[in-house]
C-alpha positions in Angstrom: -5.3 11.0 12.9 -3.6 8.9 10.3 -6.9 7.1 9.6 -8.8 10.4 9.6 -6.4 11.9 7.0 -6.8 8.9 4.7 -10.6 8.8 5.2 -10.8 12.5 4.1 -8.7 11.8 1.1 -10.9 9.0 0.2 -14.2 10.9 0.8 -13.0 14.1 -0.9 -9.9 13.7 -3.1 -8.2 17.2 -3.0 -8.1 17.6 -6.8 -11.7 16.6 -7.3 -13.5 18.2 -4.5 -14.7 21.8 -3.6 -13.6 23.4 -0.5 -16.9 22.9 1.2 -16.7 19.1 0.5 -13.4 18.9 2.0 -14.5 20.7 5.1 -17.5 18.4 5.3 -15.3 15.4 4.9 -12.9 16.7 7.8 -15.8 17.3 9.9 -17.2 13.7 9.2 -13.7 12.3 9.9 -13.5 14.0 13.3 -17.0 13.0 14.4 -16.1 9.3 13.5 -12.8 9.5 15.3 -14.7 11.0 18.4 -17.2 8.1 18.3 -15.0 5.2 17.0 -11.5 6.3 17.5 -10.5 3.4 19.7 -12.0 1.0 17.4 -10.2 2.4 14.4 -6.9 2.5 16.4 -7.3 -1.3 17.5 -8.0 -2.2 13.8 -5.0 -0.3 12.5 -2.6 -1.8 15.0 -4.1 -5.3 14.3 -3.5 -4.7 10.5 0.1 -3.7 11.0 0.7 -6.6 13.4 -0.7 -9.0 10.9 1.7 -7.8 8.2 4.6 -8.4 10.5 3.6 -12.1 11.2 5.6 -14.8 9.1 2.4 -16.7 8.1 1.1 -13.6 6.4 4.2 -13.0 4.4 6.7 -15.8 4.3 10.2 -14.2 4.8 11.4 -15.3 1.5 8.3 -14.3 -0.5 8.9 -11.1 -2.6 6.5 -8.2 -2.1 5.7 -5.8 -4.9 4.5 -2.1 -4.3 3.1 -0.1 -7.3 2.5 3.4 -6.4 2.8 7.0 -7.6 4.0 10.1 -5.6 0.9 12.1 -6.3 -1.7 9.4 -5.4 -4.3 11.2 -3.4 -5.5 8.0 -1.7 -2.4 6.0 -1.0 0.2 8.2 0.6 3.5 7.2 -1.1 5.6 8.1 2.0 3.5 5.6 4.1 3.9 2.9 1.4 7.6 3.5 1.5 7.8 3.2 5.2 6.1 -0.2 5.0 8.5 -1.3 2.2 11.4 -0.2 4.3 10.1 -2.0 7.3 9.8 -5.2 5.3 13.2 -4.7 3.8 14.7 -4.3 7.2 13.1 -7.5 8.4 14.9 -9.3 5.6 12.1 -9.6 3.1 12.7 -9.1 -0.5 10.8 -6.0 -1.6 10.4 -4.5 -5.1 9.1 -0.9 -5.5 8.0 0.7 -8.8 7.0 4.3 -8.0 5.9 6.8 -10.8 6.0 10.5 -10.4 2.3 10.7 -11.6 -0.3 8.1 -11.8 -3.9 8.0 -10.9 -4.8 5.7 -8.0 -5.1 2.1 -9.3 -4.5 3.5 -12.7 -0.9 2.5 -13.2 -1.6 -0.2 -15.6 -3.6 2.1 -17.9 -1.1 5.0 -17.7 2.2 2.9 -17.6 1.3 -0.2 -19.3 4.8 -1.4 -20.3 6.6 -0.5 -17.0 3.7 -2.0 -15.0 3.8 -5.3 -16.9 7.6 -5.5 -16.7 7.4 -4.9 -12.9 4.7 -7.5 -12.4 6.6 -10.2 -14.5 9.8 -9.5 -12.5 7.9 -9.9 -9.3 6.3 -13.2 -10.6 9.6 -14.5 -11.6 11.0 -13.9 -8.0 8.0 -15.3 -6.5 8.4 -18.5 -8.5 12.1 -18.8 -7.5 11.1 -18.2 -3.9 8.5 -20.8 -4.0 10.6 -23.4 -5.6 13.4 -22.8 -3.3 11.0 -23.2 -0.3 9.6 -26.4 -1.8 12.9 -28.0 -2.8 11.8 -27.9 -6.5 14.2 -26.9 -9.2 13.0 -25.0 -12.4 12.2 -27.4 -15.2 
């Protein structure tokens, strides 16, 4: 069901699609779930399991999430659950969440804040890398 909801949002974003298009997208998602539901579920579980493995994200490596509360494709609540999970496992997590911003349009719409968040994340990543590799900043 989680994948179906995201698929519908991707195929027919609510603010840009007619009611008929929304209904067609929901019908297509249900048909795909019926035919490929177990495959989708296996892939979803594998994706989340991979994120939890240390070789995917070293424990000291910072993670940055850039999102908006009104994103029609990336549900902010789901992203925040992932961020909370990673924090709970001891990983450094940074989140920059805007009230409103188009999907993958954060840089265009919030340029200064976006650049500051990325710079802060890169600084933390450098410190983390140097700490892991026994190098001091020169």
